[in-house]
C-alpha positions as CSV (number, residue, x, y, z in Angstrom):
1,M,277.2,197.8,115.8
2,A,275.1,198.0,119.0
3,T,273.2,195.0,120.3
4,K,269.5,195.1,119.5
5,L,266.8,194.1,122.0
6,K,265.4,190.8,121.0
7,D,265.4,188.5,124.0
8,A,266.5,188.2,127.7
9,A,270.1,187.5,126.8
10,S,270.3,190.7,124.7
11,I,269.4,192.8,127.7
12,E,272.7,192.2,129.5
13,A,274.7,192.9,126.3
14,I,272.8,196.2,125.9
15,I,273.4,197.2,129.5
16,S,277.1,196.6,129.1
17,E,277.3,198.7,126.0
18,M,275.2,201.7,127.2
19,T,276.7,204.8,128.6
20,V,275.4,206.1,131.9
21,R,273.6,208.8,130.1
22,E,271.9,206.3,127.8
23,K,270.9,204.2,130.8
24,A,269.3,207.3,132.4
25,A,267.5,208.1,129.1
26,C,266.2,204.5,128.9
27,I,264.4,204.8,132.2
28,T,263.1,208.4,131.7
29,G,260.0,209.1,129.6
30,G,260.3,210.4,126.1
31,S,257.0,212.4,126.1
32,S,253.9,213.0,128.0
33,F,252.6,209.4,127.7
34,Y,255.3,207.5,125.8
35,S,258.5,206.0,127.1
36,R,261.7,206.8,125.1
37,A,262.5,205.1,121.8
38,M,266.2,204.1,121.5
39,D,266.6,203.0,117.9
40,K,270.3,202.3,118.4
41,Y,269.4,199.4,120.7
42,G,266.1,198.4,119.0
43,I,264.1,199.7,122.0
44,P,260.7,200.8,120.9
45,K,258.7,203.6,122.6
46,L,255.8,202.3,124.7
47,L,252.4,204.0,125.1
48,L,251.5,204.1,128.7
49,L,247.9,205.4,128.9
50,D,244.9,205.3,131.2
51,G,243.0,203.4,131.9
52,G,240.8,201.0,133.7
53,T,237.6,202.4,132.3
54,G,238.6,202.8,128.7
55,F,240.9,204.5,126.2
56,N,241.7,208.0,127.5
57,T,241.5,210.2,124.4
58,N,242.3,213.3,126.5
59,Q,245.7,211.9,127.4
60,F,246.3,210.5,123.9
61,F,245.7,213.7,122.1
62,L,247.6,215.7,124.7
63,D,250.6,213.7,123.7
64,I,249.8,214.4,120.0
65,A,249.7,218.1,120.8
66,Y,253.1,217.8,122.4
67,Q,254.5,216.0,119.4
68,E,253.3,218.9,117.2
69,Y,255.3,221.2,119.5
70,V,258.4,219.0,119.1
71,K,258.0,218.9,115.3
72,K,257.7,222.7,115.1
73,R,260.8,223.2,117.2
74,E,262.8,220.9,114.9
75,E,261.5,222.8,111.8
76,E,262.7,226.0,113.5
77,G,266.2,224.6,114.0
78,N,265.8,224.5,117.8
79,P,265.2,220.9,118.7
80,V,264.0,219.9,122.1
81,D,266.8,219.1,124.6
82,D,266.2,217.0,127.7
83,E,268.1,219.4,129.9
84,E,265.7,222.3,129.3
85,Y,263.0,220.5,131.2
86,T,263.7,221.4,134.8
87,G,260.3,220.6,136.2
88,R,259.0,217.2,137.3
89,M,256.2,217.2,134.7
90,G,258.7,217.2,131.7
91,G,257.0,217.8,128.4
92,L,253.6,217.9,130.0
93,D,254.3,221.3,131.3
94,V,254.6,222.6,127.7
95,V,251.0,221.6,126.8
96,L,249.6,222.5,130.2
97,G,251.1,226.0,130.0
98,D,250.3,226.7,126.3
99,P,246.7,227.7,125.6
100,Q,247.1,227.0,121.9
101,L,248.4,223.5,122.4
102,W,245.7,222.9,125.0
103,K,243.1,223.9,122.5
104,M,244.7,221.8,119.8
105,R,244.4,218.7,122.1
106,Y,240.6,219.1,122.2
107,E,240.3,219.8,118.5
108,Y,242.2,216.6,117.7
109,A,240.0,214.6,120.1
110,D,236.7,216.1,118.8
111,A,237.7,215.3,115.2
112,A,238.8,211.7,116.1
113,L,235.7,211.0,118.1
114,K,233.1,212.5,115.7
115,G,230.6,209.8,114.8
116,R,232.7,207.0,116.3
117,K,230.9,204.3,118.2
118,D,233.8,202.0,119.0
119,Y,235.3,203.7,122.1
120,G,234.2,201.7,125.1
121,C,233.6,203.0,128.6
122,Y,233.8,200.3,131.3
123,P,232.6,200.5,134.9
124,P,235.2,201.7,137.5
125,G,236.5,199.7,140.4
126,I,233.7,200.5,142.8
127,L,231.1,199.0,140.5
128,F,233.4,196.0,139.9
129,G,233.6,195.6,143.7
130,A,229.8,195.7,143.9
131,T,229.5,192.7,141.5
132,W,231.3,190.3,143.9
133,N,231.9,188.3,140.7
134,P,235.4,187.8,139.3
135,E,234.1,186.4,136.0
136,V,232.4,189.6,134.8
137,I,235.5,191.6,135.8
138,E,237.7,189.3,133.8
139,A,235.4,189.6,130.8
140,C,235.7,193.4,130.9
141,G,239.5,193.0,131.1
142,H,239.5,190.9,128.0
143,A,237.3,193.4,126.1
144,L,239.3,196.4,127.2
145,G,242.6,194.7,126.6
146,K,241.6,193.9,123.0
147,E,240.6,197.5,122.4
148,A,243.7,198.9,124.1
149,N,246.0,196.6,122.0
150,A,244.3,197.7,118.7
151,R,244.6,201.4,119.7
152,G,248.3,201.2,120.2
153,I,248.5,201.0,124.0
154,D,251.3,198.9,125.6
155,V,250.8,199.5,129.3
156,L,247.2,200.2,130.4
157,L,247.5,202.2,133.6
158,G,245.2,201.6,136.5
159,T,244.3,198.1,135.6
160,P,243.4,197.9,138.4
161,N,243.4,200.7,141.0
162,V,243.3,198.9,144.3
163,N,243.5,201.7,146.8
164,I,241.3,201.0,149.8
165,H,238.1,203.0,150.4
166,R,239.4,204.8,153.5
167,D,237.1,207.9,153.5
168,P,233.9,208.5,151.4
169,L,235.1,212.0,150.5
170,N,238.1,210.8,148.6
171,G,237.8,212.2,145.1
172,R,239.0,209.0,143.4
173,L,237.3,206.6,145.7
174,F,235.2,205.3,142.8
175,E,238.4,204.0,141.1
176,G,239.1,201.6,144.0
177,Y,237.2,198.3,144.6
178,S,236.3,198.2,148.3
179,E,236.9,199.1,151.9
180,D,237.8,195.5,152.5
181,P,241.2,193.9,151.5
182,C,239.8,190.4,151.0
183,L,237.2,191.6,148.5
184,V,239.8,193.6,146.6
185,S,242.3,190.8,146.6
186,R,239.8,188.2,145.3
187,L,238.5,190.4,142.5
188,A,241.2,192.8,141.2
189,P,243.6,190.1,139.9
190,F,241.0,189.0,137.4
191,F,241.1,192.4,135.7
192,V,244.9,191.8,135.4
193,K,244.3,188.4,134.0
194,G,241.9,189.6,131.3
195,I,244.1,192.6,130.3
196,Q,247.3,190.6,130.0
197,E,245.9,187.7,128.2
198,E,245.1,190.1,125.4
199,G,248.8,191.0,125.1
200,V,248.6,194.4,126.9
201,I,250.6,195.0,130.1
202,A,248.4,195.6,133.2
203,N,249.3,198.2,135.8
204,V,248.3,198.1,139.4
205,K,248.2,201.5,141.1
206,H,248.8,203.6,143.2
207,F,251.4,201.9,145.4
208,A,250.6,202.5,148.1
209,A,247.9,204.0,150.3
210,N,246.9,206.8,147.8
211,N,243.7,207.5,149.6
212,Q,243.1,211.2,149.1
213,E,243.5,214.0,146.5
214,T,244.0,216.9,148.9
215,D,247.8,217.6,148.9
216,R,248.2,214.5,146.9
217,M,251.6,215.4,145.6
218,G,253.6,214.7,148.7
219,V,251.1,214.5,151.5
220,D,252.8,212.6,154.4
221,E,250.7,209.8,155.6
222,H,251.6,208.4,159.0
223,I,250.3,204.8,158.8
224,P,251.0,202.0,161.4
225,E,252.7,199.1,159.7
226,R,250.0,196.7,160.8
227,A,247.4,198.8,159.0
228,L,249.6,198.9,155.9
229,R,250.1,195.1,156.0
230,E,246.5,194.1,156.8
231,I,244.5,196.8,154.9
232,Y,246.4,198.8,152.3
233,L,248.9,196.3,150.8
234,P,247.0,193.0,150.3
235,G,245.3,194.1,147.0
236,F,248.7,194.9,145.5
237,K,250.2,191.7,146.7
238,A,247.3,189.7,145.1
239,C,247.8,191.4,141.7
240,V,251.6,190.8,141.9
241,E,250.9,187.1,142.6
242,A,248.5,187.1,139.6
243,G,251.4,188.2,137.4
244,C,250.8,191.9,137.0
245,K,253.9,193.2,135.2
246,T,253.9,196.8,136.2
247,V,253.3,198.7,139.4
248,M,252.8,202.5,139.7
249,S,254.4,204.2,142.6
250,A,252.2,206.8,144.3
251,Y,252.4,210.6,144.9
252,N,252.1,210.5,148.6
253,K,254.7,209.8,151.3
254,I,254.4,207.0,153.7
255,N,255.8,207.7,157.1
256,G,258.0,210.5,155.8
257,I,259.3,208.9,152.5
258,P,257.8,209.5,149.1
259,C,256.5,206.3,147.6
260,A,258.6,206.6,144.4
261,Q,261.7,206.9,146.7
262,N,260.7,204.4,149.3
263,R,263.1,201.5,149.1
264,W,261.3,199.6,151.9
265,L,258.2,199.7,149.8
266,L,259.6,199.2,146.3
267,H,262.4,196.8,147.1
268,D,262.0,195.1,150.5
269,V,258.3,194.5,150.3
270,L,257.5,194.5,146.5
271,R,260.5,192.6,145.2
272,E,262.1,190.7,148.1
273,E,258.9,189.6,150.0
274,W,256.5,189.4,147.1
275,G,258.8,188.3,144.3
276,F,257.8,191.0,141.8
277,E,259.7,190.8,138.5
278,G,258.2,193.5,136.5
279,F,258.9,197.3,136.4
280,V,257.8,200.1,138.7
281,V,256.7,203.3,136.9
282,S,256.2,206.5,138.8
283,D,252.9,208.2,138.8
284,W,253.2,211.3,136.6
285,S,255.8,213.5,138.3
286,A,255.8,211.4,141.5
287,A,259.6,210.9,141.2
288,Y,260.5,214.0,143.1
289,D,264.2,213.1,143.0
290,Q,265.2,211.0,140.0
291,A,268.4,209.5,141.5
292,E,266.7,208.6,144.8
293,A,263.8,207.0,142.9
294,C,266.3,204.9,140.9
295,A,268.1,203.8,144.1
296,A,264.8,202.9,145.8
297,G,263.7,200.7,142.9
298,N,261.4,203.0,140.8
299,D,262.4,201.8,137.4
300,L,260.7,204.2,134.9
301,V,260.2,207.9,135.6
302,M,257.2,209.5,133.8
303,P,256.4,211.8,132.1
304,G,259.3,213.0,129.9
305,P,261.3,214.3,128.5
306,R,263.1,215.3,131.6
307,Q,266.6,216.3,132.6
308,L,269.0,213.3,132.6
309,N,271.9,215.1,134.4
310,P,270.7,214.5,137.9
311,V,271.0,210.7,137.4
312,V,274.3,211.0,135.5
313,K,275.9,213.2,138.1
314,A,274.6,211.0,140.9
315,V,276.4,208.0,139.4
316,E,279.6,210.1,138.8
317,D,279.7,211.3,142.4
318,G,278.9,207.9,143.9
319,T,275.5,208.8,145.5
320,L,273.8,206.4,143.0
321,K,275.4,203.1,142.3
322,E,275.6,202.2,138.6
323,E,274.4,198.7,139.5
324,A,271.1,200.2,140.8
325,L,270.7,202.1,137.5
326,D,271.5,198.9,135.6
327,E,268.8,197.0,137.6
328,C,266.2,199.6,136.7
329,V,267.1,199.3,133.0
330,R,267.0,195.5,133.3
331,N,263.6,195.5,135.0
332,F,262.2,197.8,132.3
333,L,263.5,196.0,129.3
334,R,262.4,192.6,130.6
335,V,258.8,193.9,130.3
336,V,259.4,195.7,127.1
337,L,260.0,192.3,125.5
338,E,256.4,191.3,126.5
339,T,254.6,194.4,125.0
340,P,252.7,194.7,121.7
341,A,255.4,197.2,120.6
342,M,257.8,194.2,120.5
343,K,255.6,191.3,119.9
344,G,253.2,192.9,117.4
345,R,249.7,194.3,117.7
346,R,246.3,192.7,117.4
347,K,244.5,195.2,115.2
348,I,240.9,193.9,115.4
349,F,238.5,194.1,118.3
350,D,234.7,193.9,118.5
351,I,233.0,196.7,120.4
352,E,230.0,194.5,120.8
353,E,232.1,192.2,123.1
354,G,232.9,195.3,125.1
355,T,229.3,196.4,125.2
356,K,228.2,193.0,126.5
357,A,231.0,192.8,129.1
358,A,230.1,196.3,130.4
359,Y,226.4,195.4,130.5
360,D,227.1,192.2,132.4
361,A,229.2,194.0,135.0
362,A,226.6,196.8,135.5
363,R,223.8,194.3,135.7
364,E,225.6,192.4,138.5
365,G,227.0,195.5,140.2
366,I,223.8,197.6,140.6
367,I,222.5,197.4,144.1
368,L,218.9,197.4,145.3
369,L,219.1,199.2,148.7
370,K,215.4,199.6,149.4
371,N,212.2,198.2,148.0
372,D,208.8,198.7,149.5
373,G,207.3,196.3,146.9
374,I,207.2,198.8,144.0
375,L,209.9,196.9,142.2
376,P,210.0,195.3,139.7
377,L,207.6,197.7,137.9
378,P,204.5,196.2,136.4
379,E,204.0,195.7,132.6
380,G,202.8,198.8,130.9
381,A,204.2,201.1,133.5
382,K,204.1,204.8,132.9
383,L,207.1,206.7,134.3
384,A,208.0,210.2,135.1
385,F,211.7,210.9,135.3
386,Y,213.4,213.7,137.2
387,G,216.9,215.0,137.4
388,A,219.4,215.9,134.6
389,R,221.3,212.6,135.2
390,S,218.2,210.6,134.1
391,K,219.0,211.8,130.6
392,E,222.8,212.1,130.9
393,M,224.2,209.6,133.4
394,A,227.7,209.8,134.8
395,A,229.3,206.6,133.4
396,S,232.7,207.2,134.8
397,G,234.5,209.8,137.0
398,A,236.6,212.7,136.0
399,G,240.3,212.9,135.5
400,S,242.4,209.9,134.5
401,A,239.4,207.7,134.6
402,A,237.3,209.9,132.2
403,V,236.4,208.3,128.9
404,N,234.8,210.1,125.9
405,T,232.4,207.8,124.1
406,C,229.2,207.9,122.1
407,L,228.0,204.6,123.7
408,N,226.8,205.7,127.1
409,T,223.2,204.9,127.9
410,N,220.8,206.6,130.2
411,V,217.6,205.5,132.0
412,Y,215.3,207.9,130.3
413,D,216.1,206.9,126.8
414,C,216.3,203.2,127.6
415,A,212.9,203.3,129.4
416,A,211.3,205.1,126.4
417,K,212.6,202.4,124.1
418,A,211.3,199.6,126.4
419,L,207.9,201.1,127.3
420,G,207.3,203.4,124.3
421,A,208.0,207.1,124.2
422,E,204.4,208.0,125.0
423,N,204.7,206.3,128.4
424,V,207.8,208.1,129.5
425,Y,208.0,211.8,130.4
426,F,210.3,214.2,132.0
427,E,209.7,216.4,135.0
428,E,206.0,215.8,134.7
429,V,203.7,213.6,136.8
430,R,200.4,212.7,135.2
431,E,197.2,211.1,136.6
432,D,198.1,207.7,135.2
433,T,201.8,207.8,136.3
434,T,202.9,204.5,137.8
435,A,206.1,205.8,139.5
436,V,208.4,208.8,139.7
437,I,212.0,208.0,139.1
438,V,214.6,210.6,140.0
439,T,218.4,210.2,139.3
440,V,220.7,212.0,141.6
441,S,224.5,212.3,141.4
442,A,227.6,213.1,143.4
443,N,230.6,212.6,141.0
444,G,234.2,212.2,141.9
445,Q,237.3,213.4,140.2
446,E,241.1,213.2,140.2
447,G,242.8,216.2,141.9
448,A,240.1,217.2,144.4
449,D,238.3,215.5,147.3
450,R,234.6,216.0,147.7
451,P,233.6,218.8,150.2
452,D,230.9,216.8,151.9
453,M,228.7,213.7,151.6
454,F,225.7,215.3,150.0
455,M,224.4,215.0,146.4
456,E,224.8,217.8,143.9
457,Q,222.6,220.8,144.8
458,E,220.7,220.7,141.5
459,D,220.0,217.1,142.0
460,R,218.7,217.7,145.5
461,A,216.4,220.3,144.0
462,A,215.2,217.8,141.5
463,L,214.6,215.2,144.2
464,D,212.5,217.7,146.2
465,R,210.4,218.5,143.2
466,A,209.9,214.9,142.4
467,I,208.8,214.0,146.0
468,A,206.4,216.9,146.0
469,A,204.9,216.1,142.7
470,A,204.6,212.4,143.6
471,K,202.8,213.3,146.8
472,R,200.3,215.3,145.0
473,Q,199.5,212.4,142.7
474,K,199.9,209.8,145.4
475,V,202.5,207.8,143.4
476,P,205.7,206.2,144.7
477,V,209.2,207.6,144.3
478,I,212.1,205.6,143.1
479,V,215.6,207.1,143.6
480,L,218.6,206.1,141.5
481,L,222.0,206.9,143.0
482,N,224.4,207.7,140.2
483,V,227.2,208.4,142.6
484,A,231.0,208.0,142.9
485,A,230.8,207.2,146.7
486,P,228.2,207.0,149.5
487,I,226.0,210.1,150.0
488,Q,224.0,211.1,153.0
489,I,220.4,209.9,152.5
490,A,218.9,209.5,155.9
491,D,216.9,212.8,155.7
492,W,214.9,211.8,152.6
493,E,215.1,208.0,152.6
494,P,211.6,207.6,154.2
495,E,210.1,209.4,151.2
496,A,211.4,206.8,148.7
497,A,209.6,203.6,148.0
498,A,212.8,202.1,146.4
499,I,216.4,203.1,146.2
500,M,218.9,201.7,143.7
501,C,222.7,202.4,143.8
502,L,224.2,202.5,140.3
503,F,227.5,204.0,141.4
504,L,229.3,205.0,138.1
505,P,228.1,202.1,135.9
506,G,230.0,202.4,132.6
507,M,228.5,202.7,129.1
508,Q,225.7,200.2,129.7
509,G,224.6,201.4,133.1
510,G,221.4,203.1,131.9
511,Q,220.3,199.9,130.0
512,A,221.1,197.6,133.0
513,A,219.3,199.9,135.4
514,V,216.1,199.9,133.3
515,D,216.2,196.1,132.9
516,I,216.4,195.8,136.7
517,L,213.5,198.3,137.2
518,L,211.3,196.4,134.8
519,G,212.2,193.0,136.2
520,K,214.1,191.7,133.2
521,V,217.1,191.3,135.5
522,N,217.0,190.4,139.2
523,P,219.4,192.7,141.1
524,S,222.4,191.0,142.7
525,G,224.9,193.7,143.5
526,K,226.2,194.0,147.1
527,L,227.8,197.0,148.7
528,P,231.6,196.9,148.6
529,L,231.7,199.5,151.3
530,T,229.6,200.8,154.2
531,F,227.0,203.6,153.7
532,P,227.3,205.6,156.9
533,R,224.3,207.6,158.1
534,E,226.3,210.8,158.2
535,Y,229.9,211.8,157.6
536,R,230.7,212.4,161.3
537,D,230.1,208.7,161.9
538,C,233.1,207.7,159.7
539,P,236.3,206.3,161.2
540,T,238.3,209.0,159.5
541,Y,236.1,211.9,160.6
542,G,238.3,214.7,161.9
543,N,241.3,212.9,160.5
544,F,240.8,213.5,156.7
545,P,242.4,214.9,154.7
546,G,244.8,216.1,157.4
547,Y,246.4,219.5,157.7
548,N,249.6,221.1,156.5
549,S,250.3,218.1,154.1
550,E,250.2,215.6,157.0
551,V,247.5,213.0,157.8
552,W,247.5,210.5,160.6
553,Y,245.8,207.1,160.0
554,G,244.7,207.0,163.6
555,E,242.0,204.4,162.9
556,G,244.7,201.9,162.1
557,I,243.1,198.6,160.9
558,Y,239.6,199.8,161.8
559,V,238.5,200.8,158.3
560,G,234.9,200.5,157.2
561,Y,232.8,197.8,158.8
562,R,235.7,196.9,161.1
563,Y,235.3,200.3,162.7
564,Y,231.5,200.5,162.8
565,E,231.1,197.1,164.4
566,K,233.9,197.7,166.9
567,K,232.4,201.1,168.0
568,G,228.8,200.0,167.8
569,V,227.9,202.8,165.3
570,D,224.6,202.5,163.5
571,V,225.0,202.7,159.7
572,M,222.6,203.4,156.8
573,Y,223.5,200.2,154.9
574,P,226.2,197.7,155.9
575,F,229.1,196.3,154.0
576,G,228.0,193.4,151.7
577,Y,224.3,194.5,151.7
578,G,222.0,194.3,148.7
579,L,218.4,193.2,148.1
580,S,216.9,190.9,145.5
581,Y,213.5,190.3,144.0
582,T,213.6,186.8,145.4
583,T,214.6,185.4,148.8
584,F,217.4,183.2,149.9
585,E,218.2,181.0,152.9
586,I,221.6,179.8,154.0
587,S,220.4,176.5,155.4
588,R,223.6,174.9,156.5
589,L,227.2,175.7,157.4
590,S,229.7,173.0,158.2
591,A,233.4,172.9,158.9
592,P,235.8,170.4,160.5
593,L,236.0,170.5,164.3
594,S,239.7,170.9,164.2
595,V,242.3,171.5,161.5
596,N,246.1,171.8,161.6
597,V,246.5,174.8,159.3
598,D,250.2,174.4,159.1
599,E,249.5,171.3,157.0
600,D,246.0,171.6,155.7
601,E,243.2,173.9,154.6
602,V,239.9,174.5,156.3
603,K,237.1,173.3,153.9
604,V,233.8,175.0,154.7
605,L,230.6,173.8,153.2
606,V,227.6,176.2,152.9
607,S,224.2,175.3,151.5
608,V,222.1,178.2,150.1
609,K,218.6,177.9,148.7
610,N,216.4,180.3,146.6
611,T,213.2,180.3,148.6
612,G,211.4,182.7,146.3
613,K,209.6,182.6,143.0
614,M,212.2,184.3,140.7
615,A,215.7,183.1,139.6
616,G,218.5,185.2,141.1
617,A,222.0,185.3,142.5
618,E,223.1,185.5,146.2
619,V,226.5,186.3,147.6
620,V,227.4,184.0,150.4
621,Q,229.9,185.8,152.6
622,L,232.1,184.0,155.1
623,Y,233.6,186.0,158.0
624,V,236.1,184.8,160.6
625,Q,236.1,185.8,164.3
626,D,239.0,185.1,166.6
627,M,237.3,184.3,169.9
628,I,240.3,184.8,172.1
629,S,243.4,186.6,170.7
630,T,246.7,188.0,171.9
631,L,246.4,190.9,169.4
632,E,243.4,193.3,169.4
633,K,241.3,192.3,166.4
634,P,238.1,193.4,164.6
635,R,234.9,191.6,165.7
636,K,235.0,189.8,162.4
637,E,236.7,190.0,159.0
638,L,235.6,188.8,155.5
639,K,237.8,185.9,154.4
640,A,235.9,184.2,151.6
641,F,232.7,184.6,149.5
642,C,230.9,183.1,146.5
643,K,228.3,184.5,144.2
644,V,225.9,181.7,143.3
645,F,223.0,181.8,140.8
646,L,219.9,179.8,141.7
647,E,216.6,179.1,139.9
648,A,213.5,179.5,142.0
649,G,213.4,176.7,144.6
650,E,216.9,175.5,143.7
651,E,219.5,174.7,146.4
652,K,223.3,174.4,146.0
653,E,226.2,173.5,148.3
654,I,229.3,175.6,147.8
655,K,232.7,175.0,149.2
656,L,234.8,177.9,150.6
657,I,238.5,177.4,151.5
658,L,240.3,179.0,154.4
659,K,244.1,178.9,154.7
660,K,246.5,179.7,157.5
661,E,246.8,183.3,156.4
662,D,243.1,183.8,156.8
663,F,243.5,183.3,160.5
664,A,246.6,185.5,160.8
665,S,247.2,189.1,161.7
666,Y,250.3,191.1,161.4
667,D,252.2,191.5,164.6
668,T,254.6,194.4,164.4
669,R,256.5,193.4,167.5
670,L,257.2,190.0,166.0
671,G,257.7,191.5,162.5
672,E,255.6,188.8,160.9
673,W,252.1,187.4,160.2
674,A,250.9,185.5,163.3
675,A,248.2,182.8,163.3
676,E,247.4,181.9,166.8
677,P,246.0,178.4,167.7
678,G,242.6,178.3,169.3
679,E,238.9,178.5,168.6
680,Y,237.7,180.6,165.7
681,R,234.0,181.3,164.9
682,L,233.0,181.1,161.2
683,L,230.1,183.3,160.3
684,A,228.1,183.0,157.1
685,G,225.6,185.5,155.9
686,N,224.7,187.9,153.0
687,S,226.1,191.0,154.6
688,S,228.3,192.0,157.4
689,A,225.2,192.7,159.5
690,N,223.2,189.7,158.6
691,I,224.9,186.5,159.8
692,T,222.5,183.6,159.7
693,R,224.8,180.5,160.3
694,T,227.8,180.0,162.5
695,A,230.3,177.2,163.3
696,V,233.4,176.9,165.4
697,V,236.7,175.4,164.3
698,N,239.7,174.7,166.5
699,V,242.8,175.9,164.6
700,C,246.0,174.0,165.4
701,C,249.3,175.6,164.4
702,E,252.6,176.6,165.8
703,N,252.0,179.2,168.5
704,P,253.9,182.4,167.8
705,Y,253.1,183.6,171.3
706,T,254.8,180.8,173.3
707,I,257.3,182.2,175.8
708,G,260.6,182.9,174.0
709,P,263.3,185.5,173.5
710,R,260.8,188.1,172.1
711,T,258.3,187.7,175.0
712,D,257.7,190.7,177.2
713,I,259.3,190.3,180.7
714,V,255.9,190.9,182.4
715,K,254.6,187.8,180.6
716,V,257.6,185.8,181.5
717,V,257.4,186.5,185.2
718,S,253.7,185.8,185.3
719,D,254.4,182.2,184.3
720,P,255.8,180.3,187.4
721,K,257.2,177.5,185.2
722,A,259.0,179.8,182.9
723,V,260.5,181.7,185.9
724,E,261.6,178.4,187.5
725,I,263.5,177.4,184.4
726,V,265.4,180.7,184.2
727,E,266.2,180.7,187.9
728,R,267.4,177.1,187.8
729,V,269.6,177.5,184.8
730,C,271.1,180.9,185.8
731,N,271.0,180.5,189.6
732,I,269.4,183.9,190.1
733,K,266.1,185.4,191.3
734,L,264.5,186.7,188.1
735,R,262.3,189.3,189.7
736,E,265.2,190.8,191.6
737,T,267.5,190.7,188.6
738,A,265.0,192.2,186.2
739,G,264.3,194.9,188.8
740,S,262.4,198.0,187.8
741,Y,261.9,196.8,184.2
742,I,259.0,194.6,185.4
743,V,257.1,197.7,186.8
744,F,258.3,200.6,184.7
745,Q,259.1,198.9,181.3
746,P,257.1,195.7,181.4
747,L,257.0,195.3,177.6
748,T,260.8,194.9,177.4
749,T,261.6,191.6,175.7
750,F,263.3,188.8,177.6
751,S,266.3,188.9,175.2
752,Q,266.9,192.6,176.1
753,I,266.5,191.7,179.8
754,W,269.1,189.0,179.3
755,Q,271.6,191.5,177.8
756,E,271.0,194.3,180.2
757,C,270.3,192.5,183.5
758,I,270.9,188.7,183.5
759,A,274.2,188.5,181.6
760,P,275.9,191.1,183.9
761,A,274.5,189.3,186.9
762,I,275.8,185.8,186.1
763,K,279.1,187.1,184.8
764,A,279.3,184.4,182.2
765,D,281.5,184.6,179.1
766,E,279.8,185.0,175.7
767,E,279.9,181.3,174.8
768,T,278.5,180.2,178.2
769,S,275.8,182.8,178.1
770,A,274.7,181.6,174.7
771,V,274.5,178.0,175.9
772,M,272.4,179.0,178.9
773,Q,270.0,181.0,176.7
774,E,269.6,178.0,174.4
775,E,268.8,175.7,177.3
776,I,266.2,178.1,178.6
777,Y,264.5,178.5,175.2
778,R,264.6,174.7,174.6
779,E,262.8,174.0,177.9
780,W,260.3,176.9,177.4
781,K,259.2,175.3,174.1
782,K,258.0,172.3,176.1
783,L,255.7,174.4,178.3
């Protein structure tokens, strides 16, 4: 009798008993969204379903339609065989290519959702990023985790999506948190925490640098390693360190290698450097070569079923080591043990908890961009709404993030409920109208990037009608941005008395927006990305989405505010910006004069006071500027922040902690993170463009740039003491010996100069040569 999966010890027994074909089956999906059940070994099938914004009924019932197809084939005596699925999409191809099954999927979904008011729709990552508040994100994670567990999900995909906001036209930009890796890294892990504490496995995606939808299946992204390390990977690392048990490999290539087949990414970085112990699942059809994916460390291939022969034959002919296949099975089964399918499901959840969590996130994430004094609206306000989105708001984007629910709110209905239906009207401005409110949209979706940075045409027409009608009655215009990403607003912004950015705010976005408009809630959201004036100002302009399935990340680390500040480009609204109905003052910033960061943290104290007449929350943002650096660096970088609630007149002191890594940059020549000793300026403010307090700290640490074997020869010869040591130990003239390297190849390392020039010149044996080098390096360290 075969061993049954029950604990970690049983995994090794199962692997030893499995045939190669069974191992290949174990790590290949069983259907569109389920892994494969293997009853012989007690391995249950897992439901892997999107997503971060709620239960994806479209995907769920697509799989049901496929199961109907499988059942029919069995009844006809022609059961499904893995080897008939030659395409990468496995069984998904069947449903996608069969109009009857496609229609069945929608019929099942409509029947299941009819009259149901317990499917939650939570805000996507961009709104979470705008909260700058990990607590409300974790609360959404708990609520969503409970719902997912009750609905049969084992792995909730995209919890979170941490891909960086590289370009505002990215169709899925709304799923990511921010343009800044610090903000992503300090927020996204709390979504992981909330999800997994409810028994469901979280999944961070898309690993890595999945920053566009154009040519998404295989686009080759040429990305400098420093940009990868500093900008695109930190959010993933933070989620792994928070205990996220699954990672999704991305469709795109990085520097010529598909992510699902990229051993440097999946093994060297993810497992060896970061210590990841969960399993890697491919994005759906991203494992272009199953055997290569297995060898690289992509543990589970989805969707299925899919041919198993490529893996079996690769083991037989030696191109895939069976030990690599075993490791994939081992990684997968370790996590299977932690799933609801193995440990049992929690059947009960309270949608009211989800509604509250979604409301709290929307309340804290909605951003007031402009206010000429019209907001908050007075009691008894009479409002005229314009734009179709005022009555039917976009709560989430399209594609994997889409959620079908009856719980979405809109500003028109919520205002009518708050003010009375007689005081709210649509596309009509009356003599007693207090304000005109127009909601405009620019949605995003999986599978396609946006063509431009403008709002939808019908919404622009509604905005123009609203402005014209408001002018006739001499009433102010308030614009609500129900958008998936920044839009160009400079041409009409002067016409608006107030502008609020809702992004895609989830099921309670309409209610939260109305509560802010009426002053029941003081807005506290801050932009998680920069709003450029126009698209041509963006760092990726002319370099997005590439051409002929190639894109070059020529901006390197200069993404978002890093670029705009470096180039001196004026923006519409800066990173971290957001207004309030009250005022705040950062009254004090203090830090130690000097800290040895090899041994201690830098403790920064900031005092902030609510100087207005209304309670509210401010986000204190701490940026770091390296005043003199060996590497080229941004003018400043966000390294810490804290959202603090204050009553009117209240003052609080908050403590922010900086560690050695907060002063480090990735040096590709050294192949490591390098924190350089010296003076750093600490800058505190409430946006990247509004710094109100500064301090200087002298950072002490081991200097990675002291002269040594990896130092450029031009730097060595520019230091007389370093030259004297070499010449004394070796009895040579260094400039003469190094010769043309100094002029024509000045960045050649000293160790290479030793091998190619000095060693031949001194004619020492290998042992003597090593002793001489060691003496030089020992004396250099004393300089």
